[in-house]
C-alpha positions as CSV (number, residue, x, y, z in Angstrom):
1,X,-40.1,29.6,21.7
2,X,-38.7,28.8,18.6
3,X,-36.2,25.9,18.4
4,X,-32.9,27.0,17.6
5,X,-29.9,24.5,16.4
6,X,-26.4,25.5,17.5
7,X,-24.1,25.5,14.4
8,X,-21.7,23.0,15.8
9,X,-24.3,20.9,16.9
10,X,-25.7,20.6,13.3
11,X,-22.2,20.3,11.6
12,X,-21.6,17.2,14.2
13,X,-25.2,15.8,13.4
14,X,-24.0,16.1,9.6
15,X,-20.7,14.3,10.2
16,X,-22.6,11.4,12.4
17,X,-25.0,10.9,9.2
18,X,-22.0,11.3,6.6
19,X,-20.3,8.8,8.6
20,X,-23.0,6.1,8.9
21,X,-23.5,6.5,5.3
22,X,-19.9,5.9,4.5
23,X,-19.6,2.7,6.7
24,X,-22.6,1.4,5.3
25,X,-21.4,2.2,1.2
26,X,-17.7,0.6,2.3
27,X,-19.6,-2.7,4.0
28,X,-21.4,-3.1,0.9
29,X,-18.7,-2.5,-1.6
30,X,-16.8,-5.1,0.4
31,X,-19.7,-7.6,0.2
32,X,-20.0,-7.2,-3.4
33,X,-16.2,-7.3,-3.9
34,X,-15.9,-10.2,-2.1
35,X,-18.7,-12.6,-3.9
36,X,-17.4,-11.1,-7.4
37,X,-13.9,-12.0,-6.2
38,X,-14.2,-15.9,-5.7
39,X,-13.2,-17.6,-8.8
40,X,-12.0,-21.2,-9.6
41,X,-8.0,-21.4,-10.0
42,X,-8.3,-23.9,-12.7
43,X,-10.4,-21.5,-15.1
44,X,-7.7,-18.9,-13.9
45,X,-5.0,-21.6,-15.2
46,X,-6.9,-22.7,-18.4
47,X,-6.9,-18.7,-19.6
48,X,-3.3,-18.4,-18.6
49,X,-2.4,-21.2,-20.6
50,X,-4.7,-21.5,-23.3
51,X,-2.4,-24.5,-25.3
52,X,-3.2,-27.0,-22.4
53,X,-5.4,-29.9,-23.2
54,X,-5.8,-31.3,-20.2
55,X,-5.6,-30.4,-16.3
56,X,-5.2,-32.7,-13.6
57,X,-4.8,-31.7,-9.7
58,X,-1.9,-33.4,-8.1
59,X,-2.2,-32.0,-4.9
60,X,-3.2,-28.3,-3.1
61,X,-2.0,-25.7,-5.6
62,X,-0.2,-27.9,-7.7
63,X,-1.3,-29.2,-11.1
64,X,-0.4,-31.5,-13.8
65,X,-0.8,-30.0,-17.5
66,X,-0.5,-31.9,-20.5
67,X,-0.7,-30.2,-24.3
68,X,-0.7,-31.7,-27.8
69,X,0.5,-30.1,-30.6
70,X,1.2,-32.2,-33.7
71,X,0.6,-35.5,-32.3
72,X,3.1,-35.1,-29.7
73,X,2.5,-35.1,-25.8
74,X,4.3,-33.1,-23.3
75,X,3.5,-33.1,-19.6
76,X,4.4,-30.0,-17.6
77,X,3.9,-29.3,-13.7
78,X,2.3,-26.2,-12.4
79,X,2.7,-24.9,-9.0
80,X,0.8,-21.7,-7.5
81,X,2.7,-19.2,-5.4
82,X,2.1,-16.0,-3.4
83,X,3.8,-13.4,-2.1
84,X,3.0,-10.3,-0.1
85,X,3.7,-6.9,-2.1
86,X,3.3,-3.0,-1.7
87,X,-0.7,-3.4,-2.2
88,X,-1.4,-7.2,-1.3
89,X,-0.6,-10.8,-2.4
90,X,0.6,-11.4,-5.6
91,X,-0.3,-14.7,-6.8
92,X,1.5,-16.5,-9.7
93,X,1.8,-19.8,-11.6
94,X,5.3,-21.3,-12.2
95,X,5.4,-24.2,-14.9
96,X,8.2,-26.9,-14.2
97,X,9.7,-29.6,-16.9
98,X,10.2,-33.2,-15.8
99,X,13.6,-32.1,-14.4
100,X,11.9,-29.6,-11.9
101,X,13.2,-26.7,-13.7
102,X,11.2,-23.3,-14.5
103,X,9.7,-23.2,-17.7
104,X,7.4,-19.7,-17.6
105,X,6.1,-17.6,-15.3
106,X,2.7,-15.9,-15.2
107,X,1.3,-13.6,-12.5
108,X,-2.1,-14.5,-12.3
109,X,-3.1,-11.6,-10.1
110,X,-1.6,-9.0,-8.0
111,X,-2.5,-5.9,-6.1
112,X,0.4,-3.7,-7.1
113,X,-0.1,-0.3,-8.6
114,X,0.6,0.1,-12.2
115,X,3.7,2.1,-12.2
116,X,5.3,0.0,-9.7
117,X,4.4,-3.5,-11.4
118,X,5.3,-1.8,-14.7
119,X,9.1,-1.8,-13.7
120,X,9.1,-5.8,-12.8
121,X,7.5,-5.8,-16.6
122,X,10.2,-3.5,-18.0
123,X,13.1,-5.3,-16.3
124,X,11.9,-8.8,-17.4
125,X,12.0,-9.9,-13.3
126,X,9.5,-12.7,-14.2
127,X,11.4,-13.9,-17.2
128,X,14.8,-14.0,-14.9
129,X,13.5,-17.1,-13.2
130,X,13.2,-19.0,-16.4
131,X,15.7,-22.2,-16.3
132,X,16.1,-21.8,-12.4
133,X,16.1,-25.3,-10.6
134,X,13.1,-25.8,-7.9
135,X,16.3,-26.5,-5.3
136,X,17.4,-23.0,-5.7
137,X,17.2,-20.8,-2.5
138,X,15.2,-17.7,-4.1
139,X,16.5,-15.2,-1.7
140,X,16.9,-11.7,-2.9
141,X,20.7,-10.8,-2.3
142,X,21.7,-14.3,-2.7
143,X,21.3,-14.7,-6.7
144,X,18.2,-12.6,-7.0
145,X,18.5,-8.7,-7.5
146,X,15.6,-6.5,-6.2
147,X,14.4,-4.2,-9.0
148,X,15.1,-0.6,-7.9
149,X,11.9,1.3,-7.2
150,X,10.1,-1.7,-6.6
151,X,11.6,-3.5,-4.1
152,X,8.6,-4.7,-2.4
153,X,6.9,-6.0,-5.7
154,X,10.3,-7.9,-6.5
155,X,10.1,-9.5,-2.9
156,X,6.8,-10.9,-3.6
157,X,7.5,-12.5,-6.9
158,X,10.6,-14.0,-5.4
159,X,8.8,-15.5,-2.1
160,X,5.9,-16.8,-4.5
161,X,8.7,-18.6,-6.6
162,X,10.5,-19.7,-3.5
163,X,7.1,-21.0,-1.9
164,X,5.9,-22.9,-5.1
165,X,9.3,-24.3,-6.0
166,X,10.2,-25.8,-2.7
167,X,6.5,-27.4,-2.4
168,X,6.9,-29.1,-5.9
169,X,10.4,-30.3,-4.7
170,X,8.8,-32.1,-1.7
171,X,5.5,-33.2,-2.8
172,X,6.4,-34.1,-6.7
173,X,9.9,-34.7,-6.6
174,X,10.4,-36.0,-3.4
175,X,13.7,-33.5,-3.0
176,X,14.9,-31.8,-0.1
177,X,15.1,-27.9,-0.7
178,X,17.5,-25.7,0.9
179,X,16.6,-24.9,4.4
180,X,15.1,-21.4,4.9
181,X,16.5,-19.3,7.9
182,X,13.9,-18.4,10.3
183,X,13.0,-14.6,9.8
184,X,14.2,-12.3,12.0
185,X,12.7,-8.9,13.0
186,X,14.0,-6.1,10.6
187,X,14.6,-3.4,12.4
188,X,16.7,-0.8,10.2
189,X,17.5,2.8,9.5
190,X,13.9,3.5,8.3
191,X,12.1,2.0,11.4
192,X,14.8,3.7,13.8
193,X,14.3,7.1,11.7
194,X,10.3,6.7,12.1
195,X,10.2,6.0,15.9
196,X,12.6,8.8,16.1
197,X,10.6,11.4,14.2
198,X,7.9,10.3,16.4
199,X,9.3,11.1,19.7
200,X,10.8,14.5,18.2
201,X,7.4,15.2,17.2
202,X,5.5,14.2,20.5
203,X,8.3,16.6,22.2
204,X,7.7,19.5,19.8
205,X,4.0,19.3,20.6
206,X,4.4,19.2,24.3
207,X,7.2,21.1,25.1
208,X,8.3,24.8,25.1
209,X,12.2,25.5,24.4
210,X,14.4,27.6,23.0
211,X,15.6,25.9,19.6
212,X,12.3,24.5,19.2
213,X,11.5,26.1,15.2
214,X,15.4,24.6,14.6
215,X,14.5,21.2,15.7
216,X,11.5,21.0,13.7
217,X,13.1,21.9,10.4
218,X,15.8,19.2,10.9
219,X,13.1,16.9,11.3
220,X,11.6,17.6,8.3
221,X,14.7,17.4,6.6
222,X,15.2,14.1,8.0
223,X,11.8,13.0,6.8
224,X,12.5,14.3,3.5
225,X,15.8,12.4,2.9
226,X,15.6,9.5,5.0
227,X,11.8,8.3,4.6
228,X,11.1,10.2,1.1
229,X,14.1,9.7,-0.7
230,X,15.9,6.6,1.6
231,X,13.1,4.5,2.1
232,X,10.4,5.3,-0.2
233,X,7.7,3.7,1.8
234,X,4.8,6.1,2.8
235,X,1.7,5.5,4.1
236,X,-1.1,5.8,1.2
237,X,-4.3,5.5,0.7
238,X,-3.7,1.9,-1.3
239,X,-2.1,0.7,2.4
240,X,-5.6,1.6,4.1
241,X,-7.5,-0.4,1.6
242,X,-4.8,-3.3,1.8
243,X,-5.6,-3.2,5.6
244,X,-9.0,-3.5,5.4
245,X,-9.3,-6.0,3.0
246,X,-7.0,-8.3,5.2
247,X,-4.0,-8.1,3.6
248,X,-1.9,-8.2,6.7
249,X,2.0,-8.8,6.2
250,X,4.1,-10.8,8.7
251,X,5.3,-8.2,11.3
252,X,8.6,-9.4,11.1
253,X,9.6,-8.7,7.8
254,X,6.9,-5.5,7.7
255,X,7.5,-4.2,11.2
256,X,7.6,-0.3,9.4
257,X,4.3,-0.6,8.4
258,X,2.7,-1.6,11.8
259,X,4.7,1.0,13.4
260,X,3.9,3.3,10.9
261,X,0.0,2.2,11.6
262,X,0.4,2.5,15.3
263,X,2.1,6.1,14.9
264,X,-0.7,7.6,13.1
265,X,-3.8,5.7,14.9
266,X,-2.6,5.3,18.2
267,X,-2.5,8.8,19.2
268,X,-5.6,9.5,17.2
269,X,-7.7,7.2,18.9
270,X,-6.6,8.0,22.3
271,X,-6.2,12.0,22.2
272,X,-7.7,12.8,19.3
273,X,-4.0,14.0,17.5
274,X,-2.5,12.8,14.7
275,X,1.2,13.8,14.4
276,X,2.4,11.8,11.0
277,X,1.1,14.5,9.0
278,X,2.1,17.6,10.4
279,X,5.5,16.5,11.4
280,X,6.7,12.9,9.9
281,X,5.3,12.8,6.5
282,X,7.8,13.5,3.9
283,X,5.5,15.0,1.4
284,X,4.3,17.5,3.7
285,X,7.7,18.4,4.8
286,X,8.3,19.3,0.6
287,X,5.1,21.4,0.7
288,X,6.7,23.3,3.8
289,X,9.8,23.9,2.6
290,X,8.3,25.3,-0.9
291,X,6.3,27.5,1.2
292,X,9.2,29.0,3.0
293,X,10.6,29.6,-0.1
294,X,7.9,31.2,-1.8
295,X,6.1,32.7,1.4
296,X,3.1,30.7,1.7
297,X,0.1,31.7,3.0
298,X,-3.5,30.2,2.8
299,X,-4.8,32.4,0.4
300,X,-8.2,30.3,-0.3
301,X,-11.1,32.4,1.0
302,X,-12.2,31.2,4.4
303,X,-15.7,30.0,2.6
304,X,-14.3,28.2,-0.3
305,X,-12.0,26.4,2.3
306,X,-15.0,25.4,4.5
307,X,-16.1,23.2,1.5
308,X,-12.8,22.3,0.1
309,X,-11.8,20.7,3.2
310,X,-14.3,18.0,2.6
311,X,-12.4,16.9,-0.6
312,X,-9.8,14.5,1.2
313,X,-12.6,12.6,2.8
314,X,-14.5,12.3,-0.5
315,X,-11.2,11.3,-2.4
316,X,-10.5,8.7,0.4
317,X,-14.3,7.3,0.3
318,X,-14.1,6.8,-3.4
319,X,-10.4,5.1,-3.4
320,X,-11.3,2.6,-0.5
321,X,-14.7,2.0,-2.1
322,X,-13.1,1.2,-5.2
323,X,-10.4,-0.9,-3.8
324,X,-12.9,-2.8,-1.9
325,X,-15.6,-3.4,-4.6
326,X,-12.6,-4.5,-6.7
327,X,-10.9,-6.2,-4.0
328,X,-7.9,-4.7,-5.4
329,X,-6.0,-1.6,-3.3
330,X,-4.2,-0.6,-6.0
331,X,-6.2,-0.6,-8.9
332,X,-7.1,2.9,-8.3
333,X,-4.7,6.3,-7.0
334,X,-3.8,10.0,-7.6
335,X,-1.5,9.9,-4.9
336,X,2.0,11.4,-6.0
337,X,4.4,10.4,-3.2
338,X,6.2,8.0,-5.5
339,X,5.7,10.4,-8.3
340,X,8.0,12.9,-6.6
341,X,10.3,10.8,-4.6
342,X,10.9,7.7,-7.0
343,X,9.8,9.6,-10.5
344,X,7.5,6.7,-11.3
345,X,4.0,7.4,-11.8
346,X,1.2,8.2,-14.7
347,X,1.3,11.4,-16.7
348,X,-1.6,12.6,-14.8
349,X,0.2,12.2,-11.9
350,X,3.2,13.8,-12.7
351,X,0.9,16.8,-13.9
352,X,-0.6,17.0,-11.0
353,X,2.4,16.9,-8.9
354,X,3.8,19.6,-10.8
355,X,0.7,21.8,-10.1
356,X,0.8,21.1,-6.3
357,X,4.4,21.7,-6.0
358,X,3.9,25.2,-7.7
359,X,0.7,25.9,-5.5
360,X,3.0,24.9,-2.3
361,X,5.1,28.1,-3.1
362,X,1.9,30.3,-2.2
363,X,-0.8,28.4,-0.4
364,X,0.2,26.6,2.8
365,X,0.6,22.5,2.1
366,X,-2.3,22.6,-0.5
367,X,-2.1,18.8,-0.8
368,X,-2.4,17.9,2.5
369,X,-5.2,20.6,2.9
370,X,-7.3,19.6,0.1
371,X,-6.2,16.6,-1.9
372,X,-4.4,14.0,0.4
373,X,-6.7,10.9,0.6
374,X,-4.8,9.7,4.0
375,X,-5.9,12.9,5.5
376,X,-9.3,12.2,4.9
377,X,-9.0,9.0,6.7
378,X,-7.5,10.2,9.7
379,X,-9.9,13.0,9.6
380,X,-13.0,10.9,9.1
381,X,-11.4,9.0,12.0
382,X,-11.2,11.8,14.3
383,X,-14.7,13.2,13.9
384,X,-15.9,9.7,14.3
385,X,-14.3,9.8,17.9
386,X,-15.3,13.4,18.5
387,X,-19.1,12.7,17.8
388,X,-19.2,9.5,19.9
389,X,-17.1,11.5,22.8
390,X,-19.8,14.4,22.6
391,X,-22.5,11.3,22.9
392,X,-21.1,10.1,25.6
393,X,-20.4,13.4,27.3
394,X,-24.2,14.2,27.3
395,X,-25.3,11.1,28.5
């Protein structure tokens, strides 16, 4: 009897091989990126301050810099500080004079996406710290105003200057900086909205009731208004890359991220279901609203659809691979969440956003179906779980 292969079994075999190759390539990218990323801090300082003639180490991440111009010698102290931003840690060098006042700020490294970090540069946020005493509290809302549309990035630089200044105040000048209040768990409107929307999505999935359709549309509008325009903090493939690189912020100050991760991946790992994309994601909700206005249906032919549905996984692999290789999750992305809700992005992102919004009038959720790399990540995890379950079931 000739051997026949069931198409479903063939597809599972193909997905298993693709998953294995994906994991191996990402591990290789991480190893290469990690080795390339190791660098000497002093060499970075030399590039940042070419006028310096001599560097000396005072203590960990504190240096004494001397520059000579026209026979006149000047000494300055440099302290390195770090803070966690949107895509990962931001590291900056702060130059202090002998009175412990900031003379200049140089960002040595950051993981922020170009449009969001560009907001800090255009606003002159780093320069706003020049002239400040190392004894200042450096707290947002208390003398430091966050940059609108780049709150996490500005918070990262504020944290960096606070850590740097207070450390050099104690270790070099023997001063006692103001006591920092303990960080409390931040559970606000966006965290509460996220939890409520998740509970609603569970009820919509598991129950049948009279006003189910009305409740779902209300949930979609809340997602757009609160999570989209209000919080502007969405899950992106850059976040996935940051977490894979080990950039895990403190849960007390970034509780939203951990709730979001739990909502996306816990149901996926336990039941093979992901509620975020269909019921919580604000950009998905925007597409669904446009689809209702335009009478959208899936008008992509099935044969083409079967090929295009792999595109999110390919895009996810490309962006995560680049993130691991460069050790920078914000270096490359095409996502248009921030472009829509904050009007921030490159020309290419604005053009892509316009194309997606127009397509959403005729095709059901075109971004979610064919372009979203986060969907690619969740589909990849789901396929791995499905293949593993099928293997276990045949034992």
